[in-house]
Structures are given as structure tokens and as C-alpha cells.
N, C-alpha and C positions, 0 to 999 in steps of 0.2 A: 504494500500500500504506500502511496506517495503522499508527502506532506504538501504537495502542490495542489492548487485549486484548479478551476476551470481552465482549459486550454494550456495546461502545464505551468500556470502561474504559481509563483511562490506565495506562501502565506505572508500576511502583513508583518513587516519587521524582519523576516527571515534573511533577506539579502543584506540588510544592515548588519545582522549578526555574522553573516559569512564574510563581509568586508572587514569587520573588526577582527575576526579570527585570522584572516589572511595577514592583517597588519601585525597581530601578535606573533604569529608564526614566523614572520619575516625577521623580526628583531631589529629592523632598521627602517628608516623612512622610505616610502615607496611612491612612485608616480602612479597615476590611475591605470596606465597600461600594464604595469607590473602587477597591480592588484587584480586586474581583470584576468590575467593569466593564471592566477591562483584560485579562481572561482569555478564552481561547477556550472554547467549549462550554457557556457559561452554567451554571457550577457553583452549587450552592446556597450561600447565605450561610453556613450552618452548616458546610459543607465548607471554605470559605475561612477561617472562624474557627478551625477545627480545625487547618488547615495553619499558619496564623500562630502559633497557640499552640505547635505542635510546633517551629516554627522558633525561637520565643522560648526554648523549653526547651533547644534545642540551642545557644543562644547565637549564632544566625545573624541574628537581628533584635532590635532594642530596641523597647520600646513606652513611650509616655507617655500619661497620662490626658488626655483632651480631652472634658470634660463626662462623659457616661455611657459613652463609647466610648474606645478606644485608637487612637493613631496609631502606625503601625509604620514602622521604618526599618531598612535592612540595616546590619549591623555592618561589613562589608567591601564595597569596591567589587567590580565583576564580575571584574576582573583578579586581585585578591588572592584571591577565592574560587576561581577556576579554578586559580590557581597552587597553592593549598593542596590542592586535589583531585589535581592532578598529582603533587605531592610525596608525598601519602599513597599513591598508586599506586606510585610509585617505591620507597617504603620497603617495600612488600609483596614486591618481587622479591628473590631470593636473590643475584643478580649485578647490582649497580647499573651497573657498567661496560657489561655486555652490553645492559641495558635502554636506557641512554642512547645507546649506539652505534646500536642499532636505531631508536630514536626519531629521532635526527639523520639517519640514512641515508634515512628515509622522508619527510623534510621536502620541501616544494615549494621551487622556486627562490627565491621571494620570502621565505618564512619562513627559508630558509637564509641569505639576504642579511641579514635583520634580526638573526638570531642572531649572525652573523659581526660585524656592526657593534657589537652589544651587547658581545660578548666582547672585541673589540679596544678598545672605548671604556672598558672597565673593567679592563683588564690593568694599567694604570698605578697602580692603588690599592695 
């Protein structure tokens, strides 16, 4: 089953996520053409430029001039970006304790171990 909608279109926000993933994996600033080469489905360069411009407008990427083009870099690393998204979702709930309790209760054993180590390693602060 595909995550794409009618006529093979991506779900809303999916291409933005793919573009950010491409920038994170590159580990260096990239021009739009280089970003396009890392994406699935061969999107048009104008589509990639539109997504990069939107991400820049949202403050999720920076850009610097390189000749006639721009080089794009993510503002946050992947972990910080994901954590910010999780925090935003948590803030939407009316009962934070219930949301956190449900989240923790549904963690797999390895994630639970990592969380436990993190919490115990930072309790001394």
C-alpha cells in the first residue's frame, strides 16, 4: 500500500519531510538540484525549489548564496526537529499526564530501557 494519494501524489507535508531528510543525510549545505537527486519519485526542480522556499519561510532551513543559486541547510538536526514535533503534539492535549502515560505505556522494551537510562542519568541535576 502506498502513502501517496490520488494520481500518485504524496501526502501533505511528506515531500517537506523527504527534503529535510535529504539535507540531514547530506551533512553539508546542498543546492536544490542536489536535493532533488536524493529524493524518490523524480520531482520537478521547481517543486523542490518551492518546498525549500517554504521550509526557509518556516525557519526550518537556512540558505546562503552560492553564485546564482542557494545552498540550503537544516536549522535543527533530525532529533531536535522530531522532539519539537512531539512537544507540539503534547501541548495540543488537554491532559498532558494522560498523554505521557499512554505514550510511555506503548513504548517497546528497548525504547523503555533508553528512557529509563535517560531519566535516571539526569535525576541528579
